[in-house]
C-alpha positions as CSV (number, residue, x, y, z in Angstrom):
1,M,-60.9,-66.5,-93.9
2,P,-63.9,-67.2,-91.5
3,L,-63.2,-68.1,-87.9
4,R,-64.0,-71.6,-86.8
5,W,-66.5,-72.2,-84.1
6,R,-63.9,-73.9,-81.9
7,E,-61.7,-70.8,-82.1
8,V,-64.6,-68.5,-81.3
9,C,-65.6,-70.7,-78.3
10,R,-62.0,-70.9,-77.0
11,S,-61.5,-67.1,-77.2
12,T,-64.9,-66.4,-75.6
13,L,-64.1,-68.8,-72.8
14,L,-60.6,-67.3,-72.3
15,L,-62.0,-63.8,-72.1
16,T,-64.7,-64.8,-69.7
17,V,-62.1,-66.5,-67.4
18,L,-59.9,-63.4,-67.5
19,A,-62.9,-61.2,-66.6
20,L,-63.8,-63.4,-63.7
21,V,-60.3,-63.6,-62.4
22,A,-60.0,-59.8,-62.6
23,C,-63.3,-59.1,-60.9
24,L,-63.4,-62.1,-58.5
25,P,-62.8,-60.0,-55.3
26,A,-65.6,-57.6,-56.4
27,L,-67.9,-60.5,-57.2
28,I,-67.3,-62.0,-53.7
29,G,-67.8,-58.7,-52.1
30,K,-64.4,-58.3,-50.5
31,T,-63.2,-55.2,-52.4
32,A,-63.8,-53.2,-55.6
33,P,-62.1,-54.1,-58.9
34,L,-58.8,-52.5,-59.8
35,P,-57.8,-49.6,-59.5
36,E,-60.4,-48.8,-56.8
37,S,-59.1,-51.8,-54.7
38,W,-56.0,-49.7,-54.0
39,L,-58.2,-47.3,-52.2
40,D,-59.8,-50.1,-50.2
41,A,-56.3,-51.1,-49.0
42,D,-55.6,-47.6,-47.8
43,A,-56.1,-47.1,-44.0
44,L,-57.5,-43.7,-44.6
45,Y,-60.6,-45.1,-46.3
46,R,-61.3,-48.0,-44.0
47,T,-64.3,-47.9,-41.8
48,G,-64.9,-49.5,-38.5
49,P,-67.7,-51.7,-37.4
50,H,-71.2,-50.3,-37.9
51,P,-73.1,-49.4,-34.7
52,E,-76.2,-51.3,-33.8
53,P,-79.4,-49.4,-34.7
54,R,-81.3,-48.1,-31.8
55,V,-85.0,-49.0,-31.7
56,D,-85.8,-47.5,-28.3
57,D,-85.4,-43.8,-29.3
58,L,-88.2,-42.4,-31.4
59,S,-87.1,-38.8,-31.3
60,P,-85.7,-38.6,-34.9
61,I,-89.0,-39.8,-36.2
62,A,-91.0,-37.4,-33.9
63,I,-88.8,-34.5,-34.9
64,D,-89.3,-35.0,-38.6
65,L,-93.1,-35.7,-38.4
66,P,-94.3,-32.1,-38.7
67,R,-92.2,-31.3,-41.7
68,E,-93.2,-34.6,-43.4
69,F,-96.9,-33.9,-42.7
70,Y,-96.5,-30.4,-44.1
71,F,-94.8,-31.8,-47.2
72,A,-97.5,-34.4,-47.6
73,R,-100.2,-31.7,-47.5
74,Q,-98.3,-29.7,-50.1
75,L,-98.0,-32.8,-52.4
76,H,-101.7,-33.4,-51.9
77,E,-102.6,-29.9,-52.9
78,G,-100.2,-30.0,-55.9
79,W,-97.5,-27.6,-54.6
80,L,-94.4,-29.7,-55.4
81,A,-92.7,-26.8,-57.2
82,Q,-92.7,-24.8,-54.0
83,W,-90.8,-27.4,-52.0
84,N,-87.0,-27.2,-51.6
85,P,-85.0,-30.1,-50.0
86,L,-82.7,-27.5,-48.4
87,S,-85.6,-25.6,-46.7
88,A,-84.9,-27.3,-43.4
89,C,-81.3,-25.8,-43.6
90,G,-82.7,-22.2,-44.0
91,A,-82.9,-22.1,-47.8
92,P,-86.0,-20.3,-49.3
93,L,-88.7,-22.3,-51.0
94,W,-88.3,-22.5,-54.8
95,A,-91.4,-20.3,-55.3
96,E,-89.9,-17.6,-53.0
97,W,-86.7,-17.8,-55.0
98,A,-88.5,-17.5,-58.3
99,A,-90.5,-14.5,-57.0
100,R,-87.3,-12.7,-56.1
101,A,-85.7,-13.6,-59.4
102,L,-88.7,-12.2,-61.4
103,R,-88.6,-8.8,-59.6
């Protein structure tokens, strides 16, 4: 027996309303949908107010400039395979690691 359009529209509307009610706090931006909202209510996972960004201190930019210029030169020369995002933490470059692995 085929469904009538009225029944289809009614069930579609009902399911849409249920989905909106279940996700309303997430749509507003207050919290995540269930069950993650229980984590949002836990005091361990709450964060305080964000600090204002400082615009008078340029040292983070100046400290990273040499490494960024070096990486830009490598990209320009086509050496992307030799770059490792952990190289600033003391990890070897990927090319050095590959050379050790091939020995």
